[in-house]
N, C-alpha and C positions, 0 to 999 in steps of 0.2 A: 278802635278809636277812643281819644284821650278827652275825659271830662274837668273839667273846670273846679267843679263843683268840691268840696269837705263835708265828711262826718266825723263828728265829734262826739264819743261814747260816752257819760257822764255828766251829769247837769247840777255837780258842786263846785265850790270856785274855782277849780281846773277848768274843768271843762265848759263853766260859762265864759272865763277869761280867753281861752283860746276859741272859741266859739266866735264872740264879741269882735276880737282884735281881726281875725282871717274876714270878717264879714264887712268890717268897716273899711281891710286894704282891698275891699273891691270882691272876694269870693264868695260863692253863694254856700250858705254852711242850713244843714242837718244836722240836729242834734238830739240825742236820743238819752230819754232818762226812765232809768227800770220805776223812781215812785211815783206818785201821781203832783210831785214839784220839785220845782227848781230850788237851789241851794246846798244841796249833798248837807253836810255835818256841822257845816258851820252856821247855819240856820238852828242848830240846835243848844249852838254856846251862850254863855251868858255876854263873856266879854272874847275878844281877841285881839292877839298883838298885829303890831306894836305899838296901837295908839288904846289898847282898853277899850274899846268900842263897843256897843252890843252889835251881831250881825246884819240887823237889818239895817245899820248906818251904811256898808260897803255893799251889801245883794240890792238894795232899794235902787241904787243908782245903776248897776248894772241890769235889772229887772227893765229901767226905764228905757237905755240903751236898744234891749232886744227888741221893744212894743216900738220905738220910734226907726226899727232897722228893717225895712221887708225884704233884705235876702239872708234872713235868718229863719227857717223854720224848724220848729220843737214839738218832740212827740215826748209826752210822759205817759207812764205807766208803760215803756214799751221797753224792747232787750230784743241784743242782737243772736238771731239764729245760726245763721251762716256768714261767710267771708271767702267769695271765689273772685278769682283775677290778677291785675297784678297793677303795680303802678303807673297811675294814669286812667286805667281801668276798673275799676274795684264795682263786682256786684254784688249788694250787703241784703241781706233777709231779715230784715226786721217784724218780729213779733208784737202788735198792738194788743196789750191787754184793755178788758173792757173797764171804764169808769163807771159804767150805766146814768152818767149825766151828761145832757149834751150841751151844745152853747149857747143854751137858753139860761142856761144858772146866774143868777145876781148874788149867791151868797147870803141872800136874806137869811138862811136857817130857818124857817119854818118848817123844813121836811125833818131838820135835826129833833125839834121841838115835841113830835109827835111819835116818834120813832121809840117804839118798846124795845129792842134789842140793846145789847152792847157787846164793847170790845176793847179788849188791853189796849191800850196807847204807847205803841211802840217809840210814838215822837218822846213820848216822857219814860221811855224804856222800862213799859209796862207799870210805873208808879201811878200810873189812873188807870181813868176810862174812857171812851168817846163812845157816843149811839153807835149804830151801823153804817148810817151816814152821817157824817162826819166831814170837817176841812181840817185838815191835815195839821196846824198851825195860824195862830193869829194875823201873821202878815204871809200867808201861801202866795202861791205863782204857781201857776196862776189863780185867780182866789177864784176856784170852784170846788164846790163838796164831794165828793164820792164815797163809792159802797163797797163796805167791804163784806165780797160775797159768800164769807163764811158764816157772820154772823147775821148776815140780814136773813131776814126771815121770808122775803121774797113774797111771790105774789098774792100768796096766804095770806098776807099782811096789807101790802100795798097802801099802808097810811101814808107814807112820805107823798105817793102817788096825785092824791084825794088835797095835800095840804098844798102842793105848787100851783101855785097860780100860772107856772110859767110853762109847762109844760115841759119839763127839762129832763125829768126819771126815767128813763129806760129802762125799766127792769130785766127788758130781753135782750141788750148788747151782749154782743159773745165777740170773741177775741178773734182779729184777724192779722196775716200776713200781709207785707209788700214786698218790695224790692226797690232798693236803692241803687242809682248810676252814680257813683264819685270817683275823683281821681286819686282822692288819700284820706287818708283815717289817722284823726286822732284821738287815742286811749287812754282814758281819763277818769277810770271807773273807783280813783279814789282808796278808802280803807276803811276797816273794819276795828274794832277795839278786841286784844289780845281774850279770848274767854279766861275769863279770872276763876271760874269753877274748877280748870287743869292746876291751877296753885293749889292745890285741897290746902295744904298746911297753913293759906292764910284765913282760910273757912269763909269765902265769898262763896253766897248761896246757904250756907248754915248758919251763919250768925247775920240777923238782922240787920245789925247795924255796920256791917261789912259792906263798901259800897267800891264803886270804880270811878277814876278820876271824869267818864263820860256821863256817868250818873250825879255827879257833883256840881256839874255845869249847870243840869235841868234843876238840880235845887234852888241853886244861885241863883238861878233865872225868876226876871220877875213873870214871866209866862208858862211859869212851869207848876207842877205840881203841886209845890205848898207857897205860891205867887212869891217867891222871893225869900221865903222863911228858910234858916237852915235848921228844920225839925228831923230829928233821927225816925228813919223807919218803924220802928218796934213800938214805940209807944206817944211820938209826936212830941216829946219834950225837945225842948230849943238846946243846940248844940254850943256848949260850953269846953269843952277841951277835943280837939281834932289829931290824929296823929296819919301824915301821908307816906305812905309808903312806897318808896321810888323803887322800882327794878324789878314790878310784880311779875315773873315770868321772863322778862326781857334780859339780854347779858347773859344767857341760860342756856346750854347746851341740850336739857330736856324740853324747853320750849322753845325761846326766841334767842336763838345766838346772836343778836345783835343789838344796837343800841337806837331807839326809836329820835334817837337827839332834842326831842321837844318836851320830854314829859318833866324832867328837871321843872321847864321855865311854866310849863303849865302847873305844875304841883305850887309853885312860890306864885302863880298868879290866884290860884284858888286860896291862897295865905289871907290874901288881901282880902277876899271876899269875906273870910269870916271874921278877920280884923276889923272890916270896914263893919259890919253887923255889932261886934261887941270886942273893943278894943281889949277888953281885960281876957278872953278867950288865951287860953292854952293851945298852943299849936307847936307839934310835931314833926319835926322833917329826916324820917332815915333813908339815909341815901350810903348808896356806893361811892360813888363818885358825883360832885356837880358839874353840870355841862349845861355854860351859860355860851350860846356861839356870838359870836359877833358883838355888838353893842348891848345886848341883851345883860353883860358882863355888869354895867350899872343897875341894872335893876337887879340882880342879886344881890349884890353890894348893899341896896336899898332894904331889901328884904329882910334878910340874914339878922338883922340886929332887932326885928319885932319877932322873930320865931325861935326854937329851939332846934339847933341844927346837930345831930347825931351822927356821926359817920359810921356806917354798919348793916348788913344787910339782915333784916328781921330773919329771926328763926321760925319764930310759931305767933301766931293768935289765937288766943282763947278768950272763952267767953262767962261771966259771972251769972250764971241762971237763975240769979232773984233781981238783979237791976240790970241784967242784960249792957253791963259795961266791957271794955274789952281791955285784956289786958296782951300788951305786944312789948314779945320778948326779942333781945337783943344783945349784941356784944359788941361795947362800946370801941370800936378800931383803935381810938385814940388812948386810950386809958386802960385796956383792959377788960374793962369790967364787965359783970353780967348784969344787965339791965330790967329792967319792970315797969312799964309806965302802965297806968289807969288809962282809958281817953271814952267820950261820950260816943265817940264814932271814927272810925278809919275809911283811908279813902287809898284806894290801892291804884297806883301809877301804872297802869296796863300799857302794853304798846302797839305800834302799829301794823297789823296785816294786810297788806294787799288786797284786796277784791280782786282776785283774781281765780276763785275757786270754778267756775262754769267760764269762762273766756274759750273762741273758737279755735279752732287749731292755728289759725293762721297767726295766733298774737303768740309771742314767744314770751318766755319768761325763766329767771335763775330758781334756783333750791328753796328760795325763798320765797316765790313767787312774785316778786318783783317785775316788773316786765323790762325786758332788755331791747337792743337792739336785732334786728335778724338778717343776715347780709342775701339770704336767702328770700327773704318779702321785704322787699323796697315798698315807702311811702306810705308804713304805719309807724305810726309814733307814741310814745308812752308819754303822759303830760301830769306832772306836781305827785300825788302820794303813792300812787299805782307803782311809780318807778323806783320812788325811796322816801322813806320818812322826811315829811318836810312842813314846815308853819305854813301860814297861810300868805307872808309875805312873799316868802320864797316859792311857793308852788303857783302865784299868779306870776312871778319872772319863766319858771319854767314853763308853764304853759303858751306865756307871750313866744318862747321860744322854738314850743312845739309846732304853736300856729304856722311861724316865719317858715320852718320846714314841712309842714303840708302845703302851704303854697307854691315851694318851689319844687314839692312833687310836680303840682297840675300846672307849671307849665313849660318843664324841660323834657316831657314824653312829646 
């Protein structure tokens, strides 16, 4: 039996795009997202290309399109367990994990006000804490609270239950599995930042003021842990000098052998954050090559005049034990000079790793983990960064293409 519906796995910008485009073309779409909210890593950014606007600018438009579209049904806190079948007739088993909050939630926040337990806030990469019952972020969609069952004290506490006048909290919710019958699948589970601790000579995890590019986005964001002020982690001091270290683990056979493509532009973008907050700040960018694709060349040309660009792969980052300042050592490839620059903070440009660590057997991927087409498994299509490193704009285009392929799979059987 041929099924005309489409499953989209992943609720980031790629999954949102594929789901919305397919549904607005007339297909029934199921959207499955592992987190408690839609929006993916774009929601964690301060600004994104090409317009350097905040993420809610584009995400809110897509959320509105979902609200107004009866052909999309989405499941958060859900994950795909099994995929069986062939193109046109797939049975997908989905596990729905408990939110412990039902549809009555109005996001009033009364529950969180009385909650005595705390948890590390993964939205801000652990730089602050939330209560065990929390809203993922200020414009989370769906706008509902969620309970971290590892931090919650459970029924022995129950303060949130008593505080909720809407009866929205159900502490006895449990995980459930169900099947979806679909004609095709778009796999858009996105990416993860490379583990910077593996590049041990850069001191991430050892030197407090060595951070990564994704953490920098949260520090600069107005809804981040420092309300948008660039304060270094060790002492809360205002950052007046920053070193951006490119290819932190990328283009390296010992780590990621490929170039993630977007890291150079991300660092140049983040350099504008620093300069916007303090025009007198010193900004260094240590690079192997600057890769500014397409029209981004103009942005690169503009920003490079405001910062110090040094061609050379950083060999080591050490810390002054008294001041917690960082000493960046590098050989300048243009002059042959061994340089040492002392800065308040270092930002490592870590690469993009495809989120394919727990994929079902039906999903094919290459030696680096990126999803590839499998001629033996038609009707399944990768989209966005799980297929190759992409910026937001390119992810939208790629996911629109995946949506079209998914539609074609449902009509040709």
